[in-house]
N, C-alpha and C positions, 0 to 999 in steps of 0.2 A: 505494497499502502506507499509506503514513503516512498518509496524509486516510481510509482505510478506518480503522486503526486508531483515529485521532484521535473520529470518530464515531463508535464502539463506546465511549470509551472518556468522551466525553458523554455517555452516554444515564448515568451512573453518576452525575452533576455533580447533586447534591444538596444539600440543608442539613447540616450537619458531622454536628449531632444524629440525622437519619437515619440518617446513614452507620454511627455509633457506632451504636446500635443496631443497625440490620445484622450489624453485625460480631457486637454482642455476641446476639443468636439464631441467628448461625452458629456460637455456638462452644458456645454452649447446645444446640446442636440434635448439632452430634458427640456430646457426649454421651450425650444423652436417644437418640436413635437406635443407640446403642453397646446401647442395655438390649435391644433387642429381641434381636436378635442375641445376647444373652450370656445371661438371662432363662432360656431355653429352654434353654441347655443346659444352668446351674445347677441348672434344678430334676429335671432329669434325672439330677445327680451325686451322689452317694454325699455330699455335705456338706451334703444339706438330707434333711431326715428328718420325723416327726409323720403326726399325720393326718389323712387327707382325707376324711372321712366317706364312702368311695365309691366315690368317682369317682376315671379314669384319669385316666393323667399327663397324656395329650392333653389334657382336659378340664380338669386343674388349671391346667397353662400358659393357655391360654384365658380361665381365669378371671381371674387373676396379671394378663396382660397388658391384656385389656379394662379392667379396674376406672378401670383409668386414663385411659381416654375418658370412659368414663363418668361419674367426675366428674371431670372435665376441664371439661366441654363444661357438665354440672349445677354448675358453681357460676360457670362466667362472666358467665349475668344479670346475680347478686349482687356479684363481682368489679367488670362494669364500673359497675354505677350504682351501687356504694357509691364510687369511684375517681368519677367524677361529683358525686357526692354532699359529696366535700369536697375538690372541688377537685386531685387532687392525681394522679399519674401512677409519680414518681419516688420512692415507700416504698415501691406497692403490685410495683412492678421488683424492687422492695431483697429484700421480704417473698419472692416464691415465687423469687428466682434462689435466696436463702439456705435454704431450702430443700430447696431442686432438690437442689443441695450435698451440706447434711447427710443426705438419706435414700441419698445417693450411698457416701456413706462408709460406715452403716446397714449395709446390703449385706454388709459383711466380717464384721459381726458376728447376720450373722442364722443359724439354723438348722434348719428350720423354716418350712412350705408358709405358716403362718396370719399368718409374722412378713413376709416374703415379702409375702406380701395387702398386709396394711398399708400398710408402706412405701412398695408401687406406690401404695395408695391414696394418700399420704398426696404421692404424689410429684402424681397429678391435678391434686389441692387447688391443691399451691404452682405448677403452673404456669397454672392459672387464674387465678391473682394477673396472670400474668404477662400472658397474648396481650392479654386486650383491653386491658388500656393500654396495652403496646405498639404495637398499632394506633391506637388512641385519641393516642398521642400521634402517630403520625405524621403522622393527619390534623390533627389540630390544627398541627404545620408544615410544612405544605404549604398551598398555593391552589388556585381553579380549575382554575389555569394550569396545576398539574404531581403534578396531588395524585391523575390516574393512574400518572405515572413515580416519582413516590415512590412506590407502590405497592407495584410491581415491581421496585423495588429494595431492599423490604423486604423482598421472599418470595424473594425467586431468590438471597441471601445466605442468609437461614432454609433456602432448600432447596435449597444444598449442602451445610448441617451436615448437614441428616438426609441427606442421598446418602451422603454421606463417610463416616459411622460405623459403617455395617453392615456394612462394605468393611473397616474397619479390626479390623474389636473379633472376628473370627474369628482372624484372627491371632495378635492379641493376646495369646490366650487361648492357643491353640496351641502359643506362642512359650514359654511359662509352662514350672516355675515362673522367676522370676529373682533376681541377688545383686545385693543392691543396695549403696553402699558400706558398709564397717564389718560386713559378710555377710550385713547383716539378709538371706533370703532372701523373697519372696512368692511365692504361686499365679500363672498369669494371669487366673485369676478377679478377685482384690482389683487385680491392677492395671488390669483394666479399669472395676470400681466408682471405682477415684482415678481414672483416669484422666478417666473423666466425674466425680469432682465435680471436677477442676483448671479443665474446662472451664465447668462453673458457675462457679465463682471467677472465674474472670476474667473470665466475663461481670457478675458482680456489680463487679467491678471499674473496670471498661469504663460502668458504668451510677453509678458510688458517680462518679465522676472526671469524667468529662463529659456526663454528660446532665442538663438541668436541665428544669424546665415553665415551658411558658408562661404568662407573663403574665394572659392573658386566661382563661384553666382556671381558674384562681383563683382571679381575680372572677365568672367564677359559676355555681363550684360552689353549689349546692342548689339550679339548676335545677328546670323542670319536668323529671319522668323517666318519665312514662309512656312505655308501651313499644301502640302502635296496633298494630290486627289491619285496623282496617275508615277505608278510606281518610282520611284529615278533610277535604282537598275538597271529597269526592263528587263526584271528575271517575271513578273508579271506582270497585268494590266492595274493592280491595284497597289495604290500606298497603304501597307499593312499596320499603319499606326488608322489612318482614316478609316478603314474595311473593317479594324476593329469597333472605333468607333461606330459604323450601322449597324454591327451587328449589337455592341450595346442597346442601341435603338430598339431593335425588333426583339433583342430582349426584355427591354423595362417593359416593352409598349406590349407587350406577354405575359407579363408579371401581374402588371398594372389592372386589368380587364376584369380582375375581380371585386375591384376597391366597388364602385357604383353601382353593381348589383345585387344587392341586401337583400332587401326585397323576395326579386324573383329564384335568389339565392333559398335565402330562408323557405319559401311555397314551393319546392321543385325536390325539397329534400323533406318536408314535413318538420322543420326544428326551427329554434330559438336565435333569439342575439349572442345566447355564451358559444351558441355551437360556431357561429360565424363570428365570432371573435377568436377562439380557440382556431379554428382558421389558417382568418386572414396572422395571425400573428404566429402559423407554423412555420411561414416563411420567413421572417424574421428570424424563431428561433433556431434557424440550417442555418442561417445565415452567421450567427451569432457564435455558434456550437462551433463551424467550419472555414472560419475564416482565415483565420492563422492557422491553424495545421494542412488544410489546401496553401497558402501560399509556402509555407516551408517546404514541403512538398514539391513547386514549381521550380524550387532554388536546385532543389538533386535533382530530378525526374525529367527539369524542363515543364517552358508555357502554353505549350501548343496540342499537349493533350490532354492538358485537361481541362484548356479551351473550348478542345473542341468534341471532348466528352462530356460537359454540361449542354453543349449546343446542342450534343443527338439529346442527352436525359432530356430538354426542353422540352421536347419538339410529343413525346408521348406525354408528359407530362401535363402541359398545357392542354393538350385535345383530352384527353379523359372526361378532365373536369366539363365539360360541355355534352357528356350521354354517366357521368356517377348518377344514381339516387340512393348513396345512405353518407349518412353524413363522418362520417367510422373513414370512412373509404375517401371523400370530399378530403377530408385532414393528411389521410396519407399523401396523396395527391399535389400537396399545396406543398407537404415537405420534404417532397423527392421536388416538384421545384425547387422549391430553395435550396439544395444542395446542386443540384443546377445548377442556378444565380453563383453560387457560392466559387465553385471550380467555374468560374466564366470570370470572376467580376476583376479579384486580388491576381491572378497570373495573368490575365490584358494588361491590368498596370502596371504590370513587374516587368512583360514585351513592350510595353512602351517606352516605358523607363530605359530601358534596356537600349532601345532607337534611337532615344531622346539625344539629341548631342550636349557637351557643355555650353549652359546658359541657353538652354528650349527645352527643358521643365514644365513652362507654366505654359509653352502654346500648347507644347505638343501633346501633354496629357487632359488638358481643360475638351481636346476634343473629344475624348471618353467620358466625360463628367458633365456632359456639355446634352453628349447627344445621349448616358444615361437621362436624366432630368427632364430632357421633351417626350421623350417615353414612356414616364413615369404619369406626364401631363398627359400623353397621348392615347395612351391604353381606357382612363375612367371616359375622357369623351366617346372613343371608337367603341367599347362594349357599350355603352348607355345606348347611341342614336345604332346599334348593329342586334340588340337582344329584343324588339320590339319583330323583328323579323324573322326571330327565332332563339329560341336558348343557346340552341349549339354555334349559333349565330360566331358571336366573340369570339367565341374556341376555337373556331374553324379558322378564322383568320388568326388568330394569333401563334396557331402552328404552323400556318404559312409561311410568316415571319421568320420563325423558327427556321424552319425548314431550309428557308434562300437564307438565312445569318451560318448558318451550319454551313452549305456550300460554299458559301465568301469566304469559311475559316477554313475553311480543306482546303481550299482552292491558292488562295492569295499571300496568306499570311504563313512563315517560315519558323522554325525554331529559332533562339536566339542563344541559346546556350550553346556550347559544341562539346562542353563533355556536361556528363555529369558528377555531383559535386556528392561530395564523401565525410566530407564535414558534416561531425558531430551535430544534431539541432541542441542551442545554448552557446557554442565553443564559441571562442574570441577566433577563434584563430581563422 
């Protein structure tokens, strides 16, 4: 048992700055995911008024939530490219986290739908400063021998934060109002917004005190930052990083189809909200458990086998969700889909990091993070439109995307590790 614990602990031995950044993203992930639960309730409360331009409440909620993802993904290539140009990551992290914290406080004073939309939009832009800079920094603090493991550790803690937030958010709102020392009372909504702001400030503090830019990043500022679509080597038709971006877009879209069809899923399976919550969480659970070990394994045995295997596994795990008639089997399907996602995400970032030249990490890796973000936004919109035709239609659509992504990876992406590494996990060598 002791040896097993040591092996598990060894999985998380990384550069101190990578671990600090992972904890910082976990903290801001808790606060940001709070809002996914709180905002719909807040919009539906009597505290928010104003014109909705003839739109229904559910559509207003959808727009407010989705504006975050679209602006976040749209701005990532620009902030990633800019961080490469100036040769700094830390200032971008600080600007993004400060903006996130300020906007979390701003929710307390929001009184209209348009104000909420503006606040959520600014938050999306703020996070666009954080994501490319943080992934680029993890890449630059890693080497070819441990890049997959570092990406896995970073993503594991980020997902823990993202998964923990919604669990606590509903309780914080429902248990309000709260009486603070001195007799000051705050509502459950205000408490949730303040908690989200505090987590962002904690992340900002960690980054300010413990994170520093590598010297190599500063030395290579202003390097060639062009984004290639065609393979510059001429071996394949498409650039491998661009191909991985497209595959990530397809994967994220297929995964996110499930999010917005809760009523249809529950009706078809004859289940309640608890089962749907478990099925939705199954994907995140698999990601949290497997991101780091799969990232470590990709450092030993190569990136491509895991990416290709994950895309292949995504095909049946997406398709069966359209035909399953059991709550238990739907949980298993979502769990397998999470395994597929874990096999693709960290090794893809590692492979892109292997290919990125000095001073290019922000530009290159932002292609993958942007594509994944767009997929998470497109998936719910696609399922919402396609489910009107039949329950199976969204999942058939997602399966087609997964098949196309698999073909692209198989034909356009080559291995970046020349040999398998035999360095023991957790070794400093």
